[in-house]
N, C-alpha and C positions, 0 to 999 in steps of 0.2 A: 352720662358720659356718651360722647359721640363715637360711633363705631362705623368705620368705613365698610362698605359692601365688599365682601370677600371675592365675589366673582363679577366680572364686567357684565353689563346688560347685553342681552343678545340683540342681533339686528331684528327689526320688526317682523320679517317673514319667519323668524324662528321663535317668536314670542308665543308662549303656550297659553291657550285659552282655557279658562276654568271649566267650561262646558264641553270640552273635547270636540269642538266643531259642531255641536248640536245645540239647537235652541231649547231652552227650558219650557215645557208646557205650562209652567206656573208664572211665566212672565206676563205682565199686565197687557202688553201689546199682542201677545199670542191669544190670550183670553178674549180680549176685545175683538180681535179678528174673527174669532169663532161666533161671536154674538151678532155680528152684522150680516144681514142676508144679501151679500154682494151680488150674487147671480140673479136675484129676483128683480134687480133694477138695472142690470146691464143693458137689456133690450130697450127700456125706456130712455136711457142715456144715449144709446146708439142712434135713436131716431132724431137726435138733435144735430146730426152731421149729414153732410152731403157726400154721396159716394163718388161724385164726379170731380169735385175740386178740393184742393187742400191736401195737406199731409195726413196720413192715417191717424185717427184719433187714439188717444191713450185710453186704456180700459177704465171702466167706471171705478173699479177698486183702487187703481192708482190715483185717479182724480179725487175721489172722496177721501181716501186714506191720507193723502197728502194734506188736504184741508183740515182733517181731524188732527193730524200731527201738529200742524201750525197752530191751531187753536189750543190744543192741550199743552204745548210747550211755550206758547206765548212768544213765538219767534217771528222775525221778518221772513219774507219769502226766500231771500238768499240763505239765511241761516237755517231755515227749514230744510232746504235741499242739502245743505252741508251736513246737518244732523242725520238725514236719511243716508247720505253717502257714507257716513262713519259708522252707522249702527245697523248690525244685521237684523235686529228685531224690528226696526222700522222698515227695513227693506222687505222683510217677510209680511209685515202689516199691509204694505201697499201692493202685495201680490207678486213680488219677484221670487223666482224659483231657487236662487242661490245668491250668495253675497257677491257684490261687484264693487270694485273700487271707484269706478267712474260714476258720476251722478246719473241717475236714471232719467232725469228730465231737467230742463232749464227752469230757473226760477220764474221766468216770464209766463210760463204755462199756468201758474196759479191764478193769474188774472183771468184767463179763459175759464178755468175750473170754477171760479167764483161766479162768473156770468152764467154758466150752464147749470150749476147745481144751486138752485134757488131755495128759498124757504119752504115752498110747497113740496118739493121733492124731499127735503130734510124731514118735514113733518110726516110724509108717507113712510119713510124709513123708520122713524121713531115709533110710529104706530105699529108697524110690522114687528119690530123688535119687542115691544111691550106685549103685543098679542101672542107672540110665540113663547113668551116666558111665563 
């Protein structure tokens, strides 16, 4: 038997979150974020940029984290950014301090991230993770 909802849905800003505004430490993105030695490779990544020209670079965690999300979800560049915009766990994973409704970067940035983060750097990161575990 069909039963109509007794109360109308609240507007989005009054929608209650099950985790009361806090991220669960058991979420897969939170766990994976703890495994990756982001800071160990920030300096190496920063050396790829010129201090004199261009816009300020995104942090290594945002660059690598976005590429990991794209691979793990199997999404296009645009859809990856949309998923990050909608999901506080993904925003945490790429290093944001709090949830924001605006996209943290443009989808075109992923092209630059892929050029800068090559297989050699990925191998170094993987070796470091395995060595520490």
